[in-house]
C-alpha positions as semicolon CSV with decimal commas, in nm:
position;residue;x (nm);y (nm);z (nm)
1;M;17,711;13,595;-0,289
2;S;17,438;13,613;-0,023
3;E;17,519;13,670;0,341
4;T;17,337;13,592;0,662
5;V;17,174;13,841;0,894
6;S;17,459;13,780;1,140
7;T;17,731;13,855;0,888
8;F;17,559;14,175;0,774
9;L;17,509;14,282;1,136
10;L;17,881;14,245;1,210
11;R;17,982;14,419;0,888
12;R;17,749;14,705;0,965
13;L;17,904;14,747;1,309
14;R;18,250;14,756;1,152
15;A;18,129;15,017;0,904
16;W;18,036;15,230;1,207
17;G;18,392;15,196;1,336
18;V;18,333;14,920;1,592
19;E;18,670;14,745;1,612
20;Q;18,591;14,482;1,873
21;V;18,296;14,330;2,052
22;F;18,343;14,203;2,408
23;G;18,133;13,904;2,503
24;Y;18,077;13,542;2,587
25;P;17,916;13,278;2,364
26;G;17,605;13,065;2,411
27;D;17,356;12,881;2,195
28;G;17,118;13,176;2,179
29;I;17,377;13,386;1,994
30;N;17,560;13,110;1,805
31;G;17,447;13,235;1,465
32;V;17,651;13,552;1,518
33;F;17,954;13,349;1,625
34;A;17,913;13,134;1,316
35;A;17,954;13,451;1,110
36;W;18,273;13,533;1,297
37;A;18,401;13,178;1,240
38;K;18,319;13,179;0,869
39;D;18,451;13,524;0,781
40;G;18,754;13,536;1,014
41;A;18,729;13,538;1,389
42;K;19,012;13,784;1,449
43;D;18,980;14,063;1,193
44;N;18,926;13,943;0,835
45;G;19,126;14,234;0,698
46;G;18,895;14,490;0,852
47;G;18,571;14,329;0,741
48;L;18,439;14,234;1,086
49;P;18,496;14,359;1,438
50;R;18,722;14,144;1,650
51;F;18,555;13,927;1,912
52;V;18,716;13,954;2,259
53;Q;18,621;13,677;2,498
54;A;18,571;13,787;2,860
55;R;18,531;13,541;3,146
56;H;18,177;13,658;3,226
57;E;17,914;13,865;3,048
58;E;17,917;14,132;3,320
59;M;18,290;14,173;3,261
60;A;18,228;14,199;2,886
61;A;17,990;14,487;2,950
62;F;18,243;14,655;3,182
63;E;18,513;14,616;2,918
64;A;18,286;14,781;2,663
65;V;18,222;15,064;2,911
66;G;18,595;15,107;2,978
67;Y;18,668;15,107;2,606
68;A;18,402;15,374;2,546
69;K;18,494;15,587;2,850
70;F;18,857;15,618;2,752
71;S;18,822;15,634;2,373
72;G;18,499;15,831;2,333
73;R;18,396;15,574;2,073
74;L;18,114;15,321;2,085
75;G;18,170;15,021;2,308
76;A;18,002;14,696;2,205
77;C;17,921;14,375;2,392
78;T;17,728;14,058;2,319
79;A;17,569;13,774;2,514
80;T;17,340;13,480;2,471
81;S;16,975;13,468;2,571
82;G;16,851;13,413;2,927
83;P;17,134;13,413;3,183
84;G;17,387;13,572;2,948
85;A;17,157;13,867;2,887
86;V;17,087;13,901;3,259
87;H;17,459;13,918;3,333
88;L;17,505;14,220;3,104
89;L;17,274;14,439;3,308
90;N;17,513;14,571;3,573
91;G;17,765;14,689;3,316
92;L;17,492;14,848;3,105
93;Y;17,356;15,034;3,408
94;D;17,709;15,157;3,470
95;A;17,707;15,296;3,114
96;L;17,364;15,454;3,160
97;L;17,444;15,633;3,485
98;D;17,787;15,755;3,371
99;H;17,664;15,861;3,023
100;V;17,871;15,620;2,816
101;P;17,780;15,497;2,463
102;V;17,753;15,116;2,456
103;L;17,562;14,882;2,224
104;A;17,454;14,536;2,342
105;V;17,368;14,265;2,088
106;V;17,175;13,991;2,266
107;G;17,051;13,653;2,147
108;Q;16,703;13,512;2,202
109;T;16,528;13,181;2,148
110;N;16,361;13,111;1,811
111;R;16,054;13,318;1,729
112;S;15,847;13,001;1,716
113;A;15,934;12,920;2,079
114;M;15,882;13,265;2,228
115;G;15,599;13,277;2,477
116;G;15,619;12,902;2,535
117;A;15,823;12,897;2,856
118;Y;16,111;12,759;2,654
119;Q;16,455;12,688;2,800
120;Q;16,648;13,010;2,876
121;E;16,357;13,218;2,752
122;V;16,343;13,552;2,934
123;D;16,129;13,847;2,836
124;L;16,426;14,050;2,715
125;M;16,218;14,348;2,606
126;A;16,096;14,381;2,964
127;L;16,439;14,304;3,109
128;F;16,619;14,580;2,916
129;K;16,330;14,828;2,914
130;D;16,478;15,053;3,181
131;V;16,851;15,036;3,114
132;C;16,821;15,062;2,734
133;S;16,505;15,270;2,717
134;N;16,664;15,516;2,474
135;Y;16,670;15,248;2,204
136;L;16,565;14,885;2,244
137;Q;16,437;14,675;1,956
138;M;16,398;14,312;1,855
139;L;16,496;14,208;1,504
140;T;16,216;13,995;1,358
141;V;16,281;14,012;0,981
142;P;16,605;14,076;0,788
143;E;16,478;14,395;0,626
144;Q;16,478;14,571;0,965
145;L;16,849;14,520;1,019
146;P;17,024;14,829;0,878
147;N;16,777;15,066;1,038
148;L;16,801;14,894;1,380
149;V;17,181;14,895;1,381
150;D;17,211;15,252;1,255
151;R;16,959;15,395;1,501
152;A;17,106;15,199;1,793
153;V;17,454;15,331;1,714
154;R;17,344;15,689;1,650
155;T;17,134;15,697;1,967
156;A;17,413;15,555;2,181
157;L;17,666;15,806;2,048
158;S;17,446;16,115;2,040
159;R;17,278;16,064;2,380
160;R;17,574;15,887;2,546
161;V;17,362;15,592;2,660
162;P;17,348;15,212;2,626
163;T;17,124;15,069;2,354
164;C;17,028;14,711;2,273
165;I;16,931;14,495;1,974
166;I;16,776;14,156;2,047
167;V;16,819;13,895;1,772
168;P;16,624;13,564;1,789
169;Y;16,838;13,265;1,699
170;D;16,644;13,165;1,387
171;V;16,667;13,522;1,253
172;Q;17,046;13,517;1,294
173;E;17,073;13,244;1,030
174;L;16,833;13,392;0,773
175;E;16,961;13,531;0,446
176;Y;16,997;13,907;0,467
177;R;16,761;14,108;0,243
178;P;16,785;14,489;0,226
179;P;16,464;14,687;0,276
180;P;16,304;14,767;-0,063
181;Q;16,171;15,111;-0,150
182;E;15,808;15,047;-0,067
183;F;15,545;15,095;0,200
184;K;15,623;14,984;0,556
185;M;15,994;14,946;0,486
186;V;16,255;15,169;0,654
187;P;16,580;15,210;0,459
188;S;16,880;15,355;0,640
189;S;17,227;15,495;0,580
190;L;17,557;15,520;0,763
191;G;17,719;15,816;0,930
192;A;17,633;16,124;1,134
193;T;17,821;16,445;1,200
194;R;17,835;16,573;1,555
195;A;17,631;16,882;1,634
196;R;17,809;17,178;1,798
197;L;17,555;17,316;2,039
198;V;17,593;17,681;2,140
199;P;17,350;17,876;2,364
200;D;17,190;18,199;2,247
201;E;17,378;18,528;2,279
202;D;17,146;18,668;2,546
203;G;17,211;18,374;2,774
204;V;17,587;18,401;2,728
205;R;17,573;18,775;2,803
206;R;17,374;18,718;3,125
207;A;17,617;18,448;3,234
208;A;17,909;18,684;3,180
209;E;17,739;18,950;3,391
210;V;17,700;18,709;3,682
211;L;18,059;18,588;3,659
212;N;18,205;18,936;3,617
213;A;18,019;19,055;3,928
214;G;18,171;18,782;4,146
215;K;18,475;18,846;4,362
216;K;18,538;18,487;4,470
217;V;18,458;18,255;4,179
218;A;18,469;17,876;4,204
219;I;18,449;17,643;3,903
220;L;18,323;17,284;3,917
221;A;18,429;17,077;3,615
222;G;18,288;16,737;3,524
223;Q;18,348;16,485;3,248
224;G;18,143;16,701;3,011
225;A;18,430;16,952;3,015
226;R;18,684;16,700;2,888
227;G;18,706;16,854;2,540
228;A;18,735;17,207;2,676
229;T;19,059;17,198;2,873
230;G;19,212;17,506;2,710
231;Q;18,895;17,713;2,739
232;L;18,849;17,606;3,101
233;V;19,201;17,720;3,191
234;E;19,143;18,054;3,016
235;A;18,817;18,108;3,204
236;A;18,979;18,022;3,537
237;E;19,263;18,265;3,466
238;A;19,031;18,550;3,370
239;L;18,803;18,496;3,670
240;G;19,083;18,433;3,917
241;A;18,899;18,111;4,001
242;G;18,993;17,779;4,144
243;V;18,867;17,460;3,977
244;A;18,729;17,160;4,163
245;K;18,665;16,836;3,975
246;A;18,378;16,591;4,001
247;L;18,513;16,238;4,029
248;L;18,430;16,149;3,668
249;G;18,612;16,466;3,560
250;K;18,934;16,389;3,748
251;D;19,139;16,385;3,427
252;V;18,983;16,700;3,275
253;L;19,256;16,924;3,421
254;A;19,602;16,829;3,542
255;D;19,654;16,825;3,918
256;D;19,987;17,006;3,889
257;L;19,803;17,328;3,802
258;G;19,816;17,532;4,122
259;F;19,453;17,648;4,105
260;V;19,309;17,296;4,062
261;T;19,170;17,195;4,402
262;G;19,112;16,829;4,312
263;S;18,810;16,609;4,369
264;I;18,493;16,724;4,543
265;G;18,253;16,539;4,773
266;L;18,293;16,265;5,032
267;L;18,602;16,140;4,848
268;G;18,717;16,493;4,780
269;T;18,986;16,727;4,905
270;R;18,996;16,990;5,174
271;P;19,076;17,275;4,927
272;S;18,766;17,189;4,721
273;Y;18,553;17,192;5,035
274;E;18,697;17,525;5,150
275;M;18,659;17,687;4,809
276;M;18,293;17,592;4,782
277;R;18,230;17,699;5,142
278;D;18,376;18,047;5,088
279;C;18,299;18,140;4,725
280;D;18,038;18,394;4,615
281;T;17,995;18,266;4,256
282;L;17,980;17,915;4,110
283;L;18,040;17,816;3,746
284;T;17,961;17,449;3,677
285;V;18,083;17,304;3,347
286;G;17,978;16,959;3,224
287;S;17,882;16,811;3,560
288;S;17,567;16,696;3,738
289;F;17,751;16,631;4,065
290;P;17,469;16,510;4,293
291;Y;17,580;16,603;4,646
292;S;17,451;16,957;4,697
293;Q;17,582;16,969;5,055
294;F;17,933;17,005;4,910
295;L;17,831;17,303;4,694
296;P;17,810;17,662;4,826
297;P;17,536;17,723;5,084
298;F;17,210;17,812;4,911
299;G;17,173;18,189;4,885
300;Q;17,543;18,256;4,935
301;A;17,661;18,219;4,576
302;R;17,520;18,313;4,238
303;G;17,543;18,032;3,986
304;V;17,595;17,963;3,614
305;Q;17,579;17,615;3,461
306;I;17,701;17,494;3,121
307;E;17,564;17,154;3,017
308;S;17,502;16,993;2,677
309;D;17,210;16,782;2,799
310;A;16,905;17,002;2,852
311;S;16,730;16,726;3,050
312;V;16,970;16,757;3,344
313;I;17,057;17,126;3,340
314;G;16,954;17,332;3,641
315;M;16,969;17,032;3,875
316;R;17,147;17,018;4,210
317;Y;17,180;17,394;4,269
318;P;16,968;17,709;4,220
319;Y;17,164;17,838;3,920
320;E;17,077;18,186;3,799
321;V;17,175;18,122;3,434
322;N;17,155;17,779;3,269
323;L;17,338;17,754;2,935
324;V;17,257;17,450;2,719
325;G;17,560;17,394;2,499
326;D;17,884;17,207;2,443
327;A;18,145;17,304;2,700
328;A;18,413;17,414;2,455
329;A;18,180;17,605;2,223
330;T;17,997;17,777;2,510
331;L;18,318;17,880;2,686
332;E;18,455;18,013;2,357
333;A;18,146;18,234;2,327
334;L;18,174;18,338;2,691
335;L;18,548;18,416;2,712
336;P;18,547;18,746;2,515
337;L;18,285;18,880;2,759
338;L;18,474;18,795;3,077
339;E;18,661;19,072;3,256
340;R;18,996;18,974;3,407
341;K;18,981;19,009;3,785
342;K;19,228;19,271;3,906
343;D;19,213;19,152;4,264
344;R;19,392;18,815;4,268
345;S;19,372;18,758;4,644
346;W;19,102;18,491;4,607
347;R;19,313;18,299;4,355
348;A;19,617;18,333;4,581
349;K;19,420;18,190;4,873
350;V;19,301;17,893;4,664
351;E;19,655;17,820;4,543
352;A;19,794;17,840;4,898
353;N;19,531;17,593;5,017
354;V;19,615;17,357;4,729
355;A;19,990;17,371;4,799
356;R;19,929;17,301;5,168
357;W;19,697;17,013;5,078
358;W;19,957;16,834;4,868
359;E;20,211;16,874;5,147
360;T;19,959;16,720;5,387
361;M;19,887;16,434;5,148
362;E;20,255;16,354;5,124
363;R;20,297;16,354;5,502
364;Q;19,991;16,133;5,549
365;A;20,111;15,893;5,280
366;M;20,451;15,864;5,444
367;T;20,321;15,781;5,790
368;G;20,383;15,423;5,885
369;S;20,147;15,139;5,965
370;D;20,070;14,992;6,306
371;V;19,994;14,651;6,154
372;P;20,321;14,459;6,099
373;G;20,390;14,355;5,743
374;T;20,153;14,611;5,588
375;V;20,176;14,940;5,400
376;N;19,979;15,262;5,440
377;P;19,745;15,243;5,136
378;Q;19,786;15,615;5,075
379;R;20,155;15,560;5,003
380;L;20,075;15,310;4,730
381;V;19,889;15,576;4,530
382;W;20,121;15,864;4,626
383;E;20,425;15,676;4,496
384;L;20,236;15,595;4,177
385;S;20,180;15,961;4,086
386;S;20,542;16,049;4,014
387;R;20,608;15,719;3,835
388;L;20,297;15,705;3,620
389;P;20,394;15,710;3,250
390;Q;20,293;16,028;3,070
391;D;20,040;15,849;2,848
392;A;19,904;15,611;3,114
393;I;19,538;15,524;3,166
394;V;19,420;15,457;3,523
395;S;19,105;15,285;3,646
396;S;18,995;15,253;4,005
397;D;18,750;15,008;4,150
398;S;18,485;15,112;4,399
399;G;18,565;15,086;4,768
400;S;18,848;15,230;4,973
401;A;19,073;15,227;4,665
402;A;18,854;15,505;4,527
403;N;18,933;15,725;4,831
404;W;19,306;15,713;4,771
405;Y;19,260;15,743;4,394
406;A;19,046;16,055;4,439
407;R;19,278;16,232;4,684
408;H;19,631;16,106;4,630
409;L;19,662;16,040;4,256
410;K;19,820;16,350;4,103
411;L;19,743;16,337;3,732
412;R;19,945;16,520;3,469
413;A;19,828;16,648;3,130
414;G;19,768;16,364;2,883
415;Q;19,694;16,099;3,145
416;R;19,346;15,949;3,162
417;A;19,157;15,811;3,461
418;S;18,806;15,695;3,551
419;L;18,594;15,470;3,768
420;S;18,230;15,374;3,816
421;G;18,106;15,715;3,923
422;T;17,730;15,710;3,973
423;L;17,651;15,340;4,005
424;A;17,970;15,294;4,211
425;T;17,955;14,922;4,147
426;M;18,223;14,682;4,259
427;G;18,416;14,501;3,991
428;P;18,494;14,730;3,694
429;G;18,856;14,816;3,783
430;V;19,029;14,533;3,595
431;P;18,784;14,509;3,299
432;Y;18,796;14,890;3,253
433;A;19,173;14,861;3,219
434;I;19,138;14,575;2,971
435;G;18,890;14,779;2,768
436;A;19,138;15,068;2,774
437;K;19,412;14,839;2,640
438;F;19,195;14,743;2,343
439;A;19,114;15,108;2,278
440;F;19,479;15,213;2,308
441;P;19,705;14,906;2,277
442;G;20,013;15,128;2,274
443;R;19,946;15,292;2,612
444;P;20,012;15,149;2,960
445;A;19,714;15,092;3,191
446;V;19,682;15,071;3,569
447;A;19,397;14,933;3,780
448;L;19,370;15,015;4,152
449;V;19,158;14,738;4,303
450;G;19,057;14,633;4,653
451;D;19,085;14,267;4,743
452;G;18,705;14,237;4,766
453;A;18,663;14,339;4,402
454;M;18,964;14,130;4,307
455;Q;18,806;13,819;4,455
456;M;18,468;13,906;4,310
457;N;18,583;13,904;3,947
458;G;18,924;14,070;3,902
459;M;19,115;13,744;3,931
460;A;18,907;13,586;3,656
461;E;18,970;13,880;3,424
462;L;19,343;13,841;3,476
463;V;19,293;13,529;3,266
464;T;19,155;13,752;2,990
465;A;19,464;13,973;3,016
466;A;19,686;13,663;3,004
467;R;19,513;13,556;2,683
468;Y;19,542;13,882;2,491
469;W;19,839;14,081;2,624
470;Q;20,081;13,966;2,355
471;D;19,858;14,134;2,095
472;W;19,908;14,474;2,258
473;E;20,180;14,706;2,130
474;D;20,261;14,804;2,489
475;P;20,216;14,496;2,713
476;R;20,205;14,692;3,041
477;L;19,885;14,647;3,240
478;V;19,943;14,686;3,613
479;V;19,684;14,566;3,864
480;A;19,758;14,693;4,215
481;V;19,562;14,498;4,476
482;L;19,501;14,669;4,811
483;H;19,528;14,347;5,008
484;N;19,384;14,405;5,358
485;N;19,145;14,107;5,391
486;D;18,861;14,348;5,467
487;L;18,569;14,496;5,273
488;N;18,718;14,821;5,394
489;Q;18,490;15,090;5,254
490;V;18,174;14,926;5,387
491;T;18,346;14,859;5,719
492;W;18,414;15,231;5,757
493;E;18,065;15,319;5,640
494;M;17,921;15,094;5,909
495;R;18,127;15,280;6,168
496;A;18,076;15,638;6,046
497;M;17,716;15,621;5,924
498;G;17,557;15,361;6,146
499;G;17,772;15,363;6,457
500;F;17,820;14,987;6,424
501;A;18,132;14,795;6,516
502;K;18,297;14,592;6,243
503;Y;18,116;14,262;6,187
504;A;18,386;14,015;6,088
505;G;18,133;13,769;5,948
506;S;18,043;14,003;5,664
507;Q;18,354;14,220;5,636
508;S;18,655;13,989;5,668
509;L;18,785;13,823;5,352
510;P;18,976;13,499;5,299
511;D;19,346;13,544;5,239
512;V;19,454;13,497;4,876
513;A;19,803;13,505;4,721
514;Y;19,732;13,739;4,428
515;A;20,093;13,766;4,309
516;A;20,127;13,388;4,307
517;F;19,802;13,356;4,112
518;A;19,935;13,598;3,850
519;E;20,259;13,404;3,819
520;G;20,061;13,084;3,782
521;I;19,887;13,209;3,465
522;G;20,202;13,350;3,305
523;L;20,188;13,709;3,427
524;R;20,428;13,881;3,665
525;G;20,351;13,899;4,036
526;V;20,518;14,121;4,295
527;E;20,436;14,101;4,667
528;V;20,480;14,415;4,878
529;T;20,484;14,397;5,259
530;H;20,702;14,696;5,356
531;P;20,668;15,070;5,279
532;D;21,019;15,090;5,134
533;E;20,921;14,831;4,871
534;V;20,638;15,038;4,719
535;A;20,837;15,267;4,488
536;K;21,052;14,981;4,360
537;A;20,743;14,769;4,294
538;W;20,590;15,038;4,070
539;E;20,919;15,071;3,884
540;Q;20,936;14,695;3,833
541;A;20,582;14,691;3,701
542;F;20,639;14,973;3,453
543;S;20,957;14,810;3,322
544;S;20,792;14,469;3,283
545;D;20,745;14,292;2,952
546;R;20,400;14,164;3,048
547;P;20,102;14,249;3,273
548;T;20,193;14,269;3,641
549;V;19,999;14,221;3,964
550;L;20,122;14,413;4,267
551;D;19,998;14,227;4,574
552;V;20,027;14,504;4,833
553;R;19,951;14,420;5,194
554;T;19,776;14,736;5,315
555;D;19,669;14,853;5,658
556;P;19,287;14,837;5,690
557;N;19,286;15,081;5,983
558;V;19,382;15,395;5,789
559;P;19,062;15,604;5,805
560;P;18,928;15,756;5,481
561;I;18,862;16,091;5,650
562;P;18,628;16,312;5,441
563;P;18,719;16,679;5,380
564;H;18,467;16,780;5,645
565;A;18,363;16,516;5,896
566;T;18,021;16,592;6,043
567;W;17,951;16,568;6,415
568;E;17,721;16,273;6,347
569;Q;17,997;16,087;6,159
570;M;18,245;16,148;6,442
571;T;18,005;16,040;6,717
572;N;17,896;15,734;6,519
573;T;18,258;15,628;6,471
574;A;18,333;15,680;6,838
575;K;18,024;15,476;6,929
576;A;18,135;15,196;6,696
577;L;18,485;15,182;6,841
578;A;18,353;15,185;7,196
579;S;18,112;14,900;7,129
580;G;18,377;14,637;7,080
581;D;18,522;14,695;6,733
582;E;18,807;14,446;6,696
583;D;19,039;14,710;6,543
584;A;18,952;14,996;6,782
585;W;19,295;15,062;6,934
586;E;19,482;15,046;6,601
587;I;19,224;15,279;6,444
588;I;19,261;15,535;6,724
589;K;19,641;15,538;6,695
590;T;19,636;15,558;6,316
591;G;19,362;15,820;6,306
592;V;19,540;16,050;6,551
593;R;19,864;16,027;6,355
594;Q;19,688;16,090;6,022
595;K;19,490;16,386;6,155
596;A;19,807;16,536;6,299
597;Q;19,957;16,566;5,951
598;G;19,680;16,808;5,857
599;V;19,777;17,056;6,127
600;L;20,152;17,049;6,061
601;R;20,111;17,331;5,813
602;G;20,418;17,456;5,635
603;T;20,641;17,188;5,784
604;K;20,795;16,949;5,535
605;K;20,864;16,591;5,628
606;G;21,215;16,476;5,692
């Protein structure tokens, strides 16, 4: 029995292990949806991927990114021609910049109408040229199909990038014909084994010499080290090193390891800043962390980098030895050559700084709020850490939520966490968590989301959660909304970077009852207005039989103080407060109290 191009396309994706495609329909892609309708829209016994309907194409792309980030498998999304294709772009750029494998299947007008200024006709090859430059093709005849799908999938997985196949509507409905064995035909086949890239022995030896010579070694681990946890711990033990984590590598090592200094950068921790400031040797594993000002001063430290992508190795810092290879395989080759440091004073100093940091974080989280009926946002995340299920997956949206996620969330082994790292776009918190639930329906998921991102698109995607949650083995998806009626991160950036007072016209948000909205669509909603309610709210959410929204009224005046505030940042903030900022007095009181917790060293609360 013959099949259409659309049916073969979907079957080919399933043969590659694609279990679901996130998207939104439209007439430019209706041929593909007709294949889903004919052969079984949900699963068809494993024959087709499942279609998951988002509320917006951008959210479909984010869900595909979240699925891919947390599973390591290919994420897939689909959209119609014209506006639907345009809406995918932000999510695909998120995949490109964070090195995530995603395939987009996009509809287009009929071939006969292309170039005729037809309705919803957009030059999709030009539109996707940048974001999907690694592989972007238009299907014009059925015989192209297996090769286009196979190369798009292989490219996405091997290079960790988004790819795109554009399918004109009339081609979607054609009968599929395989490419014959003749000139100008390109047959194709399924499958590809993963290469295990190891650098040459001379490079490994030189790297060991640099690391063995160091007395104060610091390690920076990124998401590229995720499959090398054991080797990374062994290297840190041998070198007496501390390990800082780039934001995308937050879940690479557990935060309860005493030598793990936490996140690095503007959203990072004081121990990470101090370790980089004082070290004499830097080993970077699987990270292209861009902010060189948070790395050791140039000329102070010798450097070794391990990175699987040769195109980005050697960036950001003047490394002495650059090893192109997989993190686990390269560390395995390196470990036998490392000499265990006899002097452990550097490691002891790092661990003391880390212990003091966590004490400070607890004290800061437990300070009260000067705004009646609100909670210190740090406490929301601090209380989450000890209550987070062992197999939980956490997403954070961009904005001030990312500050507290980066510094206060104390991850344990087995827990996963991510956010939009390089693009730092608003909006992926909730769809990331939904994507995670489709990747791992038996694991609980948590999204930390500011009210700006929640109003932008998070509320709409709660409708998606309401539609699908009963299909998940574990129904727990918790969305914690930091409800402060302020675009808080940008407000603080205006103060610290520009010296501008808060402009209410752009920064203040309308008040929304998020818990009530959740209840209205059949989910659970919990409103939190007092610090003593935070712990109980998390416990309620994790014992719930359905997705839960925690509507937490948070204090917008808690400053996201970086690990090392520059003189310019301090003077700009002072200038902003003095120029008529509406929250000036509350900010001063809160900031003084927060800063005081950092100097109460060795003194426990209570």
